[in-house]
py3Dmol code that shows the C-alpha trace and the ligand (Angstrom):
import py3Dmol

protein = """\
ATOM      1  CA  UNK A   1      -2.842  25.076 -28.021  1.00  0.00           C
ATOM      2  CA  UNK A   2      -1.996  23.094 -24.884  1.00  0.00           C
ATOM      3  CA  UNK A   3       1.636  23.506 -23.915  1.00  0.00           C
ATOM      4  CA  UNK A   4       3.189  21.441 -21.140  1.00  0.00           C
ATOM      5  CA  UNK A   5       6.245  22.766 -19.332  1.00  0.00           C
ATOM      6  CA  UNK A   6       8.286  20.978 -16.683  1.00  0.00           C
ATOM      7  CA  UNK A   7      11.377  21.219 -14.530  1.00  0.00           C
ATOM      8  CA  UNK A   8      12.639  19.735 -11.271  1.00  0.00           C
ATOM      9  CA  UNK A   9      10.891  22.557  -9.420  1.00  0.00           C
ATOM     10  CA  UNK A  10      10.672  26.304  -9.764  1.00  0.00           C
ATOM     11  CA  UNK A  11      13.583  26.972 -12.154  1.00  0.00           C
ATOM     12  CA  UNK A  12      11.377  26.324 -15.168  1.00  0.00           C
ATOM     13  CA  UNK A  13       8.973  29.107 -14.192  1.00  0.00           C
ATOM     14  CA  UNK A  14      11.532  31.508 -15.707  1.00  0.00           C
ATOM     15  CA  UNK A  15      11.044  29.756 -19.051  1.00  0.00           C
ATOM     16  CA  UNK A  16       7.272  29.583 -18.585  1.00  0.00           C
ATOM     17  CA  UNK A  17       7.088  33.345 -18.023  1.00  0.00           C
ATOM     18  CA  UNK A  18       9.185  34.042 -21.112  1.00  0.00           C
ATOM     19  CA  UNK A  19       6.888  31.824 -23.220  1.00  0.00           C
ATOM     20  CA  UNK A  20       3.759  33.425 -21.773  1.00  0.00           C
ATOM     21  CA  UNK A  21       5.120  36.883 -22.541  1.00  0.00           C
ATOM     22  CA  UNK A  22       5.250  35.942 -26.219  1.00  0.00           C
ATOM     23  CA  UNK A  23       2.074  33.845 -26.235  1.00  0.00           C
ATOM     24  CA  UNK A  24      -0.331  34.990 -23.519  1.00  0.00           C
ATOM     25  CA  UNK A  25      -3.392  33.211 -24.931  1.00  0.00           C
ATOM     26  CA  UNK A  26      -2.269  29.581 -25.092  1.00  0.00           C
ATOM     27  CA  UNK A  27      -3.146  27.014 -22.407  1.00  0.00           C
ATOM     28  CA  UNK A  28      -0.285  26.096 -20.087  1.00  0.00           C
ATOM     29  CA  UNK A  29       0.338  23.175 -17.761  1.00  0.00           C
ATOM     30  CA  UNK A  30       3.375  23.321 -15.490  1.00  0.00           C
ATOM     31  CA  UNK A  31       4.933  20.496 -13.501  1.00  0.00           C
ATOM     32  CA  UNK A  32       7.562  21.535 -10.958  1.00  0.00           C
ATOM     33  CA  UNK A  33       8.901  18.202  -9.775  1.00  0.00           C
ATOM     34  CA  UNK A  34      10.565  19.395  -6.574  1.00  0.00           C
ATOM     35  CA  UNK A  35      10.116  15.960  -5.009  1.00  0.00           C
ATOM     36  CA  UNK A  36      12.801  14.627  -7.367  1.00  0.00           C
ATOM     37  CA  UNK A  37      15.070  17.686  -7.283  1.00  0.00           C
ATOM     38  CA  UNK A  38      18.008  17.726  -7.982  1.00  0.00           C
ATOM     39  CA  UNK A  39      17.860  16.164 -11.445  1.00  0.00           C
ATOM     40  CA  UNK A  40      21.483  17.145 -11.946  1.00  0.00           C
ATOM     41  CA  UNK A  41      22.710  14.537  -9.504  1.00  0.00           C
ATOM     42  CA  UNK A  42      20.765  11.536 -10.867  1.00  0.00           C
ATOM     43  CA  UNK A  43      21.910   8.755 -13.205  1.00  0.00           C
ATOM     44  CA  UNK A  44      20.619   8.728 -16.790  1.00  0.00           C
ATOM     45  CA  UNK A  45      18.317   5.803 -16.028  1.00  0.00           C
ATOM     46  CA  UNK A  46      16.844   7.410 -12.900  1.00  0.00           C
ATOM     47  CA  UNK A  47      16.284  10.646 -14.755  1.00  0.00           C
ATOM     48  CA  UNK A  48      14.733   9.002 -17.811  1.00  0.00           C
ATOM     49  CA  UNK A  49      12.199   7.162 -15.615  1.00  0.00           C
ATOM     50  CA  UNK A  50      11.205  10.371 -13.802  1.00  0.00           C
ATOM     51  CA  UNK A  51      10.955  12.389 -16.990  1.00  0.00           C
ATOM     52  CA  UNK A  52       8.895   9.746 -18.847  1.00  0.00           C
ATOM     53  CA  UNK A  53       6.324   9.750 -16.028  1.00  0.00           C
ATOM     54  CA  UNK A  54       6.005  13.525 -16.341  1.00  0.00           C
ATOM     55  CA  UNK A  55       5.709  13.366 -20.124  1.00  0.00           C
ATOM     56  CA  UNK A  56       2.955  10.722 -19.802  1.00  0.00           C
ATOM     57  CA  UNK A  57       1.038  13.003 -17.427  1.00  0.00           C
ATOM     58  CA  UNK A  58       1.336  16.034 -19.683  1.00  0.00           C
ATOM     59  CA  UNK A  59       0.349  13.913 -22.673  1.00  0.00           C
ATOM     60  CA  UNK A  60      -2.752  12.618 -20.822  1.00  0.00           C
ATOM     61  CA  UNK A  61      -3.704  16.224 -20.076  1.00  0.00           C
ATOM     62  CA  UNK A  62      -3.607  16.956 -23.808  1.00  0.00           C
ATOM     63  CA  UNK A  63      -0.244  18.684 -24.264  1.00  0.00           C
ATOM     64  CA  UNK A  64       0.855  18.902 -27.900  1.00  0.00           C
ATOM     65  CA  UNK A  65       4.104  20.732 -27.248  1.00  0.00           C
ATOM     66  CA  UNK A  66       6.264  19.808 -24.268  1.00  0.00           C
ATOM     67  CA  UNK A  67       8.884  22.279 -23.134  1.00  0.00           C
ATOM     68  CA  UNK A  68      11.679  20.766 -21.079  1.00  0.00           C
ATOM     69  CA  UNK A  69      12.429  23.826 -18.972  1.00  0.00           C
ATOM     70  CA  UNK A  70      15.487  22.128 -17.546  1.00  0.00           C
ATOM     71  CA  UNK A  71      18.988  22.007 -19.026  1.00  0.00           C
ATOM     72  CA  UNK A  72      19.797  18.739 -17.269  1.00  0.00           C
ATOM     73  CA  UNK A  73      16.762  16.822 -18.547  1.00  0.00           C
ATOM     74  CA  UNK A  74      17.283  18.297 -22.017  1.00  0.00           C
ATOM     75  CA  UNK A  75      20.962  17.471 -22.381  1.00  0.00           C
ATOM     76  CA  UNK A  76      20.504  13.950 -21.015  1.00  0.00           C
ATOM     77  CA  UNK A  77      17.034  12.849 -22.176  1.00  0.00           C
ATOM     78  CA  UNK A  78      15.650  14.809 -25.144  1.00  0.00           C
ATOM     79  CA  UNK A  79      16.966  12.507 -27.896  1.00  0.00           C
ATOM     80  CA  UNK A  80      15.448   9.424 -26.279  1.00  0.00           C
ATOM     81  CA  UNK A  81      12.173  11.249 -25.542  1.00  0.00           C
ATOM     82  CA  UNK A  82      11.844  12.213 -29.213  1.00  0.00           C
ATOM     83  CA  UNK A  83      12.286   8.553 -30.169  1.00  0.00           C
ATOM     84  CA  UNK A  84       9.803   7.302 -27.562  1.00  0.00           C
ATOM     85  CA  UNK A  85       7.098   9.919 -28.240  1.00  0.00           C
ATOM     86  CA  UNK A  86       7.184  10.731 -31.946  1.00  0.00           C
ATOM     87  CA  UNK A  87       3.701  12.338 -31.799  1.00  0.00           C
ATOM     88  CA  UNK A  88       4.794  15.020 -29.366  1.00  0.00           C
ATOM     89  CA  UNK A  89       6.853  18.080 -30.138  1.00  0.00           C
ATOM     90  CA  UNK A  90       9.659  18.631 -27.631  1.00  0.00           C
ATOM     91  CA  UNK A  91      11.421  21.931 -27.091  1.00  0.00           C
ATOM     92  CA  UNK A  92      14.515  21.751 -24.926  1.00  0.00           C
ATOM     93  CA  UNK A  93      16.550  24.201 -22.879  1.00  0.00           C
ATOM     94  CA  UNK A  94      20.311  24.103 -23.363  1.00  0.00           C
ATOM     95  CA  UNK A  95      23.125  26.154 -21.822  1.00  0.00           C
ATOM     96  CA  UNK A  96      23.334  29.312 -23.947  1.00  0.00           C
ATOM     97  CA  UNK A  97      26.925  28.681 -25.073  1.00  0.00           C
ATOM     98  CA  UNK A  98      26.253  29.976 -28.591  1.00  0.00           C
ATOM     99  CA  UNK A  99      24.799  33.245 -27.283  1.00  0.00           C
ATOM    100  CA  UNK A 100      27.826  33.671 -25.012  1.00  0.00           C
ATOM    101  CA  UNK A 101      30.279  33.008 -27.834  1.00  0.00           C
ATOM    102  CA  UNK A 102      28.383  35.335 -30.174  1.00  0.00           C
ATOM    103  CA  UNK A 103      29.005  38.260 -27.796  1.00  0.00           C
ATOM    104  CA  UNK A 104      32.592  38.101 -29.134  1.00  0.00           C
ATOM    105  CA  UNK A 105      33.905  38.242 -25.562  1.00  0.00           C
ATOM    106  CA  UNK A 106      36.738  35.852 -24.823  1.00  0.00           C
ATOM    107  CA  UNK A 107      36.529  34.658 -21.276  1.00  0.00           C
ATOM    108  CA  UNK A 108      33.414  32.550 -20.701  1.00  0.00           C
ATOM    109  CA  UNK A 109      32.218  30.572 -17.669  1.00  0.00           C
ATOM    110  CA  UNK A 110      29.407  28.034 -17.925  1.00  0.00           C
ATOM    111  CA  UNK A 111      27.682  27.229 -14.628  1.00  0.00           C
ATOM    112  CA  UNK A 112      25.413  24.173 -14.690  1.00  0.00           C
ATOM    113  CA  UNK A 113      24.485  21.053 -12.746  1.00  0.00           C
ATOM    114  CA  UNK A 114      26.980  18.157 -12.653  1.00  0.00           C
ATOM    115  CA  UNK A 115      24.564  16.232 -14.918  1.00  0.00           C
ATOM    116  CA  UNK A 116      24.655  18.926 -17.586  1.00  0.00           C
ATOM    117  CA  UNK A 117      28.376  19.673 -17.347  1.00  0.00           C
ATOM    118  CA  UNK A 118      29.276  15.995 -17.764  1.00  0.00           C
ATOM    119  CA  UNK A 119      26.840  15.335 -20.623  1.00  0.00           C
ATOM    120  CA  UNK A 120      27.920  14.552 -24.172  1.00  0.00           C
ATOM    121  CA  UNK A 121      25.731  17.410 -25.389  1.00  0.00           C
ATOM    122  CA  UNK A 122      27.752  19.877 -23.312  1.00  0.00           C
ATOM    123  CA  UNK A 123      30.924  18.722 -25.045  1.00  0.00           C
ATOM    124  CA  UNK A 124      29.293  19.145 -28.464  1.00  0.00           C
ATOM    125  CA  UNK A 125      28.041  22.621 -27.571  1.00  0.00           C
ATOM    126  CA  UNK A 126      31.617  23.661 -26.816  1.00  0.00           C
ATOM    127  CA  UNK A 127      33.028  21.952 -29.907  1.00  0.00           C
ATOM    128  CA  UNK A 128      30.396  23.469 -32.203  1.00  0.00           C
ATOM    129  CA  UNK A 129      30.682  27.013 -30.884  1.00  0.00           C
ATOM    130  CA  UNK A 130      34.093  27.774 -29.410  1.00  0.00           C
ATOM    131  CA  UNK A 131      36.138  30.211 -31.505  1.00  0.00           C
ATOM    132  CA  UNK A 132      39.948  30.406 -31.645  1.00  0.00           C
ATOM    133  CA  UNK A 133      41.359  32.285 -28.682  1.00  0.00           C
ATOM    134  CA  UNK A 134      38.182  31.905 -26.662  1.00  0.00           C
ATOM    135  CA  UNK A 135      38.409  30.335 -23.205  1.00  0.00           C
ATOM    136  CA  UNK A 136      35.323  28.468 -21.953  1.00  0.00           C
ATOM    137  CA  UNK A 137      35.498  27.181 -18.378  1.00  0.00           C
ATOM    138  CA  UNK A 138      32.911  24.730 -17.070  1.00  0.00           C
ATOM    139  CA  UNK A 139      31.740  24.695 -13.466  1.00  0.00           C
ATOM    140  CA  UNK A 140      29.660  21.799 -12.102  1.00  0.00           C
ATOM    141  CA  UNK A 141      27.614  23.421  -9.354  1.00  0.00           C
ATOM    142  CA  UNK A 142      26.761  20.479  -7.083  1.00  0.00           C
ATOM    143  CA  UNK A 143      24.110  21.386  -4.527  1.00  0.00           C
ATOM    144  CA  UNK A 144      23.163  24.779  -5.959  1.00  0.00           C
ATOM    145  CA  UNK A 145      19.869  23.891  -7.694  1.00  0.00           C
ATOM    146  CA  UNK A 146      18.767  21.998  -4.601  1.00  0.00           C
ATOM    147  CA  UNK A 147      19.628  24.935  -2.299  1.00  0.00           C
ATOM    148  CA  UNK A 148      17.636  27.284  -4.560  1.00  0.00           C
ATOM    149  CA  UNK A 149      14.692  24.888  -4.726  1.00  0.00           C
ATOM    150  CA  UNK A 150      14.546  24.606  -0.915  1.00  0.00           C
ATOM    151  CA  UNK A 151      15.450  28.249  -0.353  1.00  0.00           C
ATOM    152  CA  UNK A 152      18.139  27.155   2.100  1.00  0.00           C
ATOM    153  CA  UNK A 153      21.897  27.845   2.368  1.00  0.00           C
ATOM    154  CA  UNK A 154      22.053  29.507  -1.034  1.00  0.00           C
ATOM    155  CA  UNK A 155      24.800  31.955  -0.052  1.00  0.00           C
ATOM    156  CA  UNK A 156      26.908  29.261   1.636  1.00  0.00           C
ATOM    157  CA  UNK A 157      26.743  27.020  -1.437  1.00  0.00           C
ATOM    158  CA  UNK A 158      27.397  29.934  -3.807  1.00  0.00           C
ATOM    159  CA  UNK A 159      30.357  31.076  -1.769  1.00  0.00           C
ATOM    160  CA  UNK A 160      31.873  27.590  -1.792  1.00  0.00           C
ATOM    161  CA  UNK A 161      31.446  27.310  -5.548  1.00  0.00           C
ATOM    162  CA  UNK A 162      32.325  30.752  -6.883  1.00  0.00           C
ATOM    163  CA  UNK A 163      33.649  32.717  -3.909  1.00  0.00           C
ATOM    164  CA  UNK A 164      37.248  32.403  -5.015  1.00  0.00           C
ATOM    165  CA  UNK A 165      36.893  32.391  -8.790  1.00  0.00           C
ATOM    166  CA  UNK A 166      38.613  34.858 -11.065  1.00  0.00           C
ATOM    167  CA  UNK A 167      36.901  37.293 -13.388  1.00  0.00           C
ATOM    168  CA  UNK A 168      34.912  36.434 -16.521  1.00  0.00           C
ATOM    169  CA  UNK A 169      33.437  38.463 -19.372  1.00  0.00           C
ATOM    170  CA  UNK A 170      30.368  36.261 -19.751  1.00  0.00           C
ATOM    171  CA  UNK A 171      28.716  33.804 -17.379  1.00  0.00           C
ATOM    172  CA  UNK A 172      26.221  31.310 -18.812  1.00  0.00           C
ATOM    173  CA  UNK A 173      23.492  30.341 -16.358  1.00  0.00           C
ATOM    174  CA  UNK A 174      23.142  26.764 -17.602  1.00  0.00           C
ATOM    175  CA  UNK A 175      20.474  25.692 -15.127  1.00  0.00           C
ATOM    176  CA  UNK A 176      17.076  27.352 -15.028  1.00  0.00           C
ATOM    177  CA  UNK A 177      17.183  27.553 -11.228  1.00  0.00           C
ATOM    178  CA  UNK A 178      20.204  29.883 -11.410  1.00  0.00           C
ATOM    179  CA  UNK A 179      18.214  32.550 -13.259  1.00  0.00           C
ATOM    180  CA  UNK A 180      16.137  32.916 -10.085  1.00  0.00           C
ATOM    181  CA  UNK A 181      19.228  34.148  -8.210  1.00  0.00           C
ATOM    182  CA  UNK A 182      20.808  36.140 -11.045  1.00  0.00           C
ATOM    183  CA  UNK A 183      21.449  39.198  -8.859  1.00  0.00           C
ATOM    184  CA  UNK A 184      23.295  37.144  -6.239  1.00  0.00           C
ATOM    185  CA  UNK A 185      25.500  35.531  -8.894  1.00  0.00           C
ATOM    186  CA  UNK A 186      26.136  38.921 -10.502  1.00  0.00           C
ATOM    187  CA  UNK A 187      27.694  40.134  -7.206  1.00  0.00           C
ATOM    188  CA  UNK A 188      30.512  37.596  -7.667  1.00  0.00           C
ATOM    189  CA  UNK A 189      31.086  38.689 -11.271  1.00  0.00           C
ATOM    190  CA  UNK A 190      30.226  42.403 -11.226  1.00  0.00           C
ATOM    191  CA  UNK A 191      31.615  43.123 -14.690  1.00  0.00           C
ATOM    192  CA  UNK A 192      30.320  40.033 -16.452  1.00  0.00           C
ATOM    193  CA  UNK A 193      27.361  39.701 -18.768  1.00  0.00           C
ATOM    194  CA  UNK A 194      25.024  36.998 -17.401  1.00  0.00           C
ATOM    195  CA  UNK A 195      23.180  34.977 -20.031  1.00  0.00           C
ATOM    196  CA  UNK A 196      20.436  32.370 -19.938  1.00  0.00           C
ATOM    197  CA  UNK A 197      18.504  30.549 -22.639  1.00  0.00           C
ATOM    198  CA  UNK A 198      14.958  31.561 -21.745  1.00  0.00           C
ATOM    199  CA  UNK A 199      14.292  33.960 -24.629  1.00  0.00           C
ATOM    200  CA  UNK A 200      15.640  31.500 -27.168  1.00  0.00           C
ATOM    201  CA  UNK A 201      13.295  28.799 -25.857  1.00  0.00           C
ATOM    202  CA  UNK A 202      10.335  31.198 -25.870  1.00  0.00           C
ATOM    203  CA  UNK A 203      11.032  32.243 -29.469  1.00  0.00           C
ATOM    204  CA  UNK A 204      11.290  28.628 -30.569  1.00  0.00           C
ATOM    205  CA  UNK A 205       7.905  27.834 -28.959  1.00  0.00           C
ATOM    206  CA  UNK A 206       6.320  30.879 -30.662  1.00  0.00           C
ATOM    207  CA  UNK A 207       7.496  29.693 -34.063  1.00  0.00           C
ATOM    208  CA  UNK A 208       6.136  26.190 -33.473  1.00  0.00           C
ATOM    209  CA  UNK A 209       2.758  27.454 -32.269  1.00  0.00           C
ATOM    210  CA  UNK A 210       2.417  29.750 -35.293  1.00  0.00           C
ATOM    211  CA  UNK A 211       3.346  26.890 -37.603  1.00  0.00           C
ATOM    212  CA  UNK A 212       0.801  24.525 -36.038  1.00  0.00           C
ATOM    213  CA  UNK A 213      -2.025  27.095 -35.655  1.00  0.00           C
TER     214      UNK A 213
END
"""
ligand_1 = """\
10
DGL
N 16.624 23.447 -13.339
C 17.281 22.329 -13.860
C 18.281 22.672 -14.959
O 18.025 23.585 -15.698
C 17.701 21.192 -12.979
C 18.157 21.448 -11.608
C 18.293 20.146 -10.854
O 17.258 19.602 -10.502
O 19.436 19.677 -10.664
O 19.275 22.011 -15.123
"""
view = py3Dmol.view(width=600, height=400)
view.addModel(protein, "pdb")
view.setStyle({"model": 0}, {"cartoon": {"style": "trace"}})
view.addModel(ligand_1, "xyz")
view.setStyle({"model": 1}, {"stick": {}})
view.zoomTo()
view.show()
């Protein structure tokens, strides 16, 4: 089956690798849209236009399943994409708030782009999953995805964002780009469990491929 995967650059390769690990024999098409990075600092309308162009391309190339390997594009666009393209199957990537909460640990930090943090979906994820006594802090990491994409000033941006933060039990990497610098983030939170959503996305794609085989 032809599976299209996209992100605003290289962050989504983390998701692509996780999917390929489960399903090595499918056909993959990857669009890393670094020209339009960062998605997390665009308006809904700008982002929707960019994302629709990518979906059209993947559709023309024969994709049946489209994996949005980007938390920002998922939280802000997936509902409208499903309405616009009812023949395609979309799999999204969302901040792994449920996984973090299910650890039973109480002090959670979610790092994501401003676009994701300020989305309605982010609010619902917290509402649906937060348990009594659990603290979930949200951090909008302006500039971080872009720094990672360009490979420039990553430590300066990280230091400005999380250099002076307290300790957490769990840190959710709510942007696929952040998984690429997991070790650097771990240094700021040496005792925290770092979580991303890549395995969940890969498992969802496996189920869909088996169902449609
Ligand atoms: N990697 C993307 C995400 O998961 C978007 C980063 C960006 O372009 O702002 O949110």
